[in-house]
C-alpha positions in Angstrom: 57.6 33.8 84.7 54.1 35.3 84.3 51.8 35.9 87.2 48.7 33.8 87.4 45.4 35.2 86.0 43.1 36.8 88.6 40.3 34.6 89.9 37.1 35.1 87.9 35.3 36.2 91.2 38.0 38.7 92.0 37.7 40.1 88.5 33.9 40.5 88.8 34.3 42.2 92.2 36.9 44.6 90.7 34.5 45.5 87.8 31.5 46.0 90.1 33.6 48.4 92.2 34.9 50.4 89.3 33.6 53.9 88.8 32.7 53.2 85.2 30.5 50.4 86.2 28.9 52.5 89.0 28.2 55.2 86.5 26.6 52.7 84.1 24.3 51.4 86.9 23.3 54.9 87.9 22.5 55.9 84.3 20.6 52.7 83.7 18.5 53.4 86.8 17.6 56.8 85.4 16.7 55.3 82.1 14.4 52.8 83.8 12.7 55.6 85.8 12.2 57.5 82.6 10.8 54.3 80.9 8.3 53.9 83.8 7.2 57.5 83.9 6.8 57.8 80.1 5.0 54.5 79.9 2.6 55.6 82.7 2.0 58.9 80.9 1.3 57.3 77.5 -0.7 54.4 78.9 1.5 51.6 77.4 5.0 50.2 77.8 7.3 52.2 75.6 10.1 49.6 75.9 13.7 50.1 77.0 15.2 51.1 73.6 12.7 53.9 73.1 13.2 55.1 76.7 16.9 54.9 76.3 17.0 57.0 73.1 14.4 59.5 74.5 16.3 59.9 77.8 19.7 60.4 76.0 18.1 63.0 73.8 16.3 64.9 76.6 18.1 64.3 79.9 21.5 62.7 79.6 23.6 65.9 79.3 21.9 67.7 82.2 22.0 64.5 84.4 25.7 64.1 83.8 26.4 67.8 84.5 24.5 67.6 87.8 26.5 64.4 88.7 29.8 66.2 88.0 28.8 69.1 90.2 28.0 66.7 93.0 31.3 64.8 92.6 29.9 62.0 90.4 29.2 59.5 93.2 26.8 56.8 92.3 24.9 57.5 95.5 24.3 61.1 94.5 22.0 60.4 91.6 19.9 63.2 90.3 16.8 62.4 88.4 16.0 64.7 85.5 12.4 64.7 86.7 13.5 66.3 90.0 15.0 69.3 88.1 11.9 70.3 86.3 
């Protein structure tokens, strides 16, 4: 006999609490900050895709290293702009 499938709401809660999802949210937040700052600097909206690629190229490695040093908690986000 197989066990019943988890409830959809329970599955969503599990995903939202997962460390992988929390890491995704923290990274997305940094990309959105980068998008805003670069758009302000250039005087026009650079769009999410350009911001994403630029952030990955310039800041992702350092941001992840800083998170690892701090224990990687989603609440311990470090903006690449604060390190400059």
